[in-house]
C-alpha positions in Angstrom: -157.3 -16.3 186.7 -156.9 -12.7 185.4 -156.1 -9.7 187.0 -158.9 -8.0 187.8 -160.9 -11.1 188.6 -158.5 -11.4 191.5 -158.1 -8.0 192.5 -162.6 -8.4 193.0 -161.9 -11.2 195.3 -159.0 -9.9 197.1 -161.0 -6.6 198.2 -164.2 -8.6 198.9 -162.5 -9.9 202.1 -161.0 -12.7 203.7 -160.2 -15.5 201.0 -158.9 -19.0 200.2 -156.7 -19.6 196.8 -156.9 -23.2 195.9 -154.1 -23.9 193.5 -153.6 -26.9 191.1 -150.8 -28.7 193.3 -153.7 -28.5 196.0 -151.6 -26.2 198.0 -153.8 -23.3 199.0 -152.9 -19.5 200.4 -154.9 -17.7 202.5 -155.0 -13.8 202.2 -156.6 -12.2 205.1 -155.9 -8.4 204.5 -155.5 -7.3 201.0 -152.7 -4.8 201.7 -150.5 -7.9 202.0 -151.1 -8.5 198.0 -149.6 -7.0 195.3 -150.8 -8.3 191.6 -149.9 -8.4 188.1 -150.8 -9.3 184.8 -149.1 -12.8 185.3 -148.5 -13.5 189.2 -149.9 -12.3 192.9 -147.2 -11.3 195.6 -148.8 -12.3 198.7 -146.7 -11.1 202.1 -146.6 -14.5 204.4 -145.8 -15.6 208.4 -144.0 -18.3 207.8 -143.4 -20.7 210.3 -140.5 -19.3 212.7 -142.9 -16.2 212.5 -141.0 -14.0 210.3 -142.4 -12.9 206.8 -141.6 -13.4 203.2 -143.0 -12.5 199.8 -144.6 -16.2 198.1 -144.9 -15.5 194.6 -147.8 -17.3 192.6 -148.5 -17.3 189.2 -152.5 -16.8 187.9 -152.6 -19.4 186.0 -151.7 -21.8 188.7 -154.4 -20.6 190.7 -157.6 -23.1 190.5 -160.2 -21.9 192.9 -161.2 -19.2 195.2 -163.4 -19.1 198.1 -165.0 -16.4 200.4 -163.5 -17.1 204.1 -164.9 -15.7 207.2 -163.6 -12.2 208.4 -161.6 -12.6 212.0 -163.4 -11.6 214.8 
């Protein structure tokens, strides 16, 4: 995955990313993501309700799919 393609997907709406490990990352808002040439940093809500930064290398992302927007 390269930076430009990743940004294109993020701008297109809510997406789910599947990593090589099988883990998934849901991105609902493009403002919660920053992307460098090597990794994406996503602000995610953890199980306790607070927010954390999650850093994921772009090379570890194997699949992206469009999600339905929240209504």
